[in-house]
C-alpha positions as CSV (number, residue, x, y, z in Angstrom):
1,M,6.5,18.4,0.3
2,R,9.8,16.3,0.0
3,R,9.5,12.6,-0.3
4,L,11.8,10.2,1.4
5,A,12.7,7.2,-0.2
6,W,15.3,4.4,0.7
7,A,15.4,0.9,-0.1
8,V,16.3,-2.1,2.2
9,A,19.0,-4.1,0.6
10,L,19.2,-7.8,1.4
11,F,21.7,-10.3,-0.5
12,G,22.6,-13.9,0.5
13,V,26.3,-14.6,0.7
14,G,28.9,-16.3,2.8
15,G,31.8,-15.2,5.6
16,A,33.8,-12.5,7.5
17,A,35.1,-11.9,11.0
18,M,32.6,-10.6,13.5
19,P,33.4,-8.2,16.2
20,V,33.5,-9.6,19.7
21,Q,31.6,-8.2,22.9
22,T,32.1,-8.7,26.6
23,T,30.4,-11.2,28.7
24,T,28.9,-8.5,30.9
25,A,27.4,-7.0,28.0
26,F,25.6,-9.9,27.0
27,A,24.6,-10.8,30.7
28,A,23.0,-7.4,30.7
29,E,21.1,-7.9,27.3
30,A,20.2,-11.4,28.4
31,K,17.9,-10.2,30.9
32,R,15.7,-8.5,28.7
33,K,13.1,-11.0,27.4
34,P,11.9,-11.7,23.8
35,P,10.1,-10.5,21.9
36,Y,11.6,-7.1,21.5
37,F,12.5,-4.8,19.0
38,A,16.2,-3.7,18.1
39,S,18.0,-2.9,15.2
40,I,20.9,-4.1,12.9
41,A,23.9,-2.2,14.2
42,P,26.8,-2.4,11.2
43,T,26.4,-1.6,7.7
44,R,26.8,-5.4,7.1
45,A,25.8,-8.1,9.1
46,R,25.2,-11.5,8.8
47,M,22.3,-13.9,9.7
48,R,22.9,-17.6,10.3
49,S,20.6,-20.6,10.2
50,G,21.8,-21.7,13.8
51,P,23.2,-20.0,16.9
52,G,26.9,-20.3,15.7
53,R,29.8,-19.4,13.2
54,T,29.6,-23.0,12.2
55,Y,26.1,-22.8,10.8
56,P,25.8,-21.4,7.2
57,S,25.1,-18.0,6.5
58,T,21.5,-17.6,5.2
59,W,21.5,-13.6,4.5
60,V,23.9,-10.4,4.8
61,Y,22.1,-7.3,5.9
62,I,24.0,-4.4,4.0
63,R,22.1,-1.6,6.0
64,A,22.6,-0.3,9.5
65,D,19.5,0.6,11.6
66,L,17.2,-1.8,9.6
67,P,14.7,-3.1,12.6
68,V,14.3,-6.3,13.7
69,K,12.4,-8.3,16.5
70,V,14.5,-10.4,18.7
71,V,12.5,-13.6,19.3
72,D,14.8,-15.7,21.4
73,L,18.3,-15.8,22.8
74,Y,20.7,-18.3,23.1
75,K,24.3,-17.3,24.9
76,E,25.6,-14.5,22.6
77,W,23.3,-15.4,19.8
78,R,20.0,-13.6,19.1
79,K,17.2,-15.1,16.9
80,I,16.0,-12.1,14.8
81,E,12.7,-11.7,12.6
82,D,13.3,-8.8,9.8
83,P,10.4,-6.5,8.4
84,G,9.6,-9.5,5.7
85,G,9.5,-12.0,8.0
86,T,12.9,-13.9,7.5
87,S,14.1,-15.0,10.6
88,G,17.6,-16.9,11.7
89,W,20.5,-15.9,14.1
90,M,22.8,-13.2,14.6
91,L,25.6,-12.5,16.7
92,G,24.4,-10.1,19.7
93,T,27.1,-7.7,18.8
94,M,25.3,-7.2,15.5
95,V,22.1,-6.4,17.2
96,S,21.7,-2.8,18.8
97,D,19.1,-1.4,21.3
98,R,18.6,1.6,18.7
99,R,15.0,1.8,18.0
100,T,14.2,2.3,14.5
101,A,11.2,1.5,12.2
102,V,10.3,1.1,8.6
103,V,7.4,2.6,6.8
104,Q,4.9,-0.2,5.7
105,G,2.0,-0.2,3.4
106,G,1.3,3.3,1.7
107,I,2.8,6.3,2.4
108,A,3.2,7.9,6.1
109,E,2.5,11.4,6.5
110,M,4.7,13.1,9.2
111,R,3.3,15.8,11.2
112,D,4.6,18.3,13.2
113,K,2.8,17.0,16.2
114,A,1.0,13.9,17.3
115,G,-2.4,13.9,16.0
116,F,-4.6,13.8,12.7
117,G,-5.4,17.6,12.7
118,A,-1.6,18.4,13.2
119,K,0.4,20.0,10.2
120,V,2.0,17.5,7.3
121,V,5.6,18.3,7.1
122,W,7.4,15.5,5.2
123,R,5.9,12.1,3.7
124,A,7.9,8.9,3.7
125,E,7.4,5.9,1.2
126,P,7.2,2.5,2.2
127,G,10.6,1.0,2.9
128,V,12.1,4.1,4.6
129,I,13.8,3.6,7.9
130,G,14.1,6.0,10.4
131,R,15.3,6.4,14.1
132,I,11.8,6.5,16.5
133,S,11.1,8.0,19.9
134,E,8.4,9.8,22.0
135,C,5.9,6.9,21.2
136,G,2.5,6.9,23.0
137,S,-1.3,6.9,22.0
138,G,-0.4,5.5,18.8
139,W,2.0,8.1,17.4
140,C,6.0,8.0,17.3
141,R,8.5,10.6,16.4
142,F,10.1,9.1,13.5
143,D,13.3,10.9,12.1
144,V,14.7,10.2,8.6
145,K,18.5,11.8,8.4
146,G,17.1,15.0,10.4
147,Q,13.8,15.1,8.7
148,A,11.2,14.4,11.6
149,G,7.9,14.3,12.3
150,F,4.8,12.4,14.2
151,V,3.8,9.3,12.3
152,E,1.0,6.8,13.1
153,A,2.6,3.9,14.6
154,S,0.3,1.8,12.4
155,H,2.6,2.8,9.5
156,L,5.5,1.3,11.1
157,W,7.1,-1.9,11.6
158,G,9.4,-1.7,14.4
159,V,7.2,-0.6,17.0
160,A,3.6,-2.2,18.6
161,S,0.8,0.5,18.1
162,D,0.1,0.5,21.8
163,E,3.9,0.9,22.8
164,V,4.9,3.8,24.9
165,I,8.6,5.3,24.5
166,P,9.3,8.1,26.7
């Protein structure tokens, strides 16, 4: 079996320009009520202590697809919480609806089908980030750069254990 390893890198530093998103896109996203899971869109995204560019940066995330929980909205800003429990504000263009998760706890077995009796095809170490889909009955399809299998939702941060994703 192969082992997949990926560490989440977080660094605290200061300032760069951010892309701009249209008001229409923000209005559509604002209809979604927090809390909900999302992910960081770019490879470099800045978290701030408040909802505005004048607030100081508290973290710079250098990992696209890191799962986050959106816990509040203010205009084009999203208050997020990362897998480590750190919270702060991020410009809405930095947050994607793409669903990802990170393995937490021990090694997660990735199976060819959803269920304990299914064959183990991969193992993922804590900290591994992958895209999730087809969640239901406590299992999610977890894809790490093309290496995919079903993982118990309880081993993942970025999805509720009872969540259903078609």
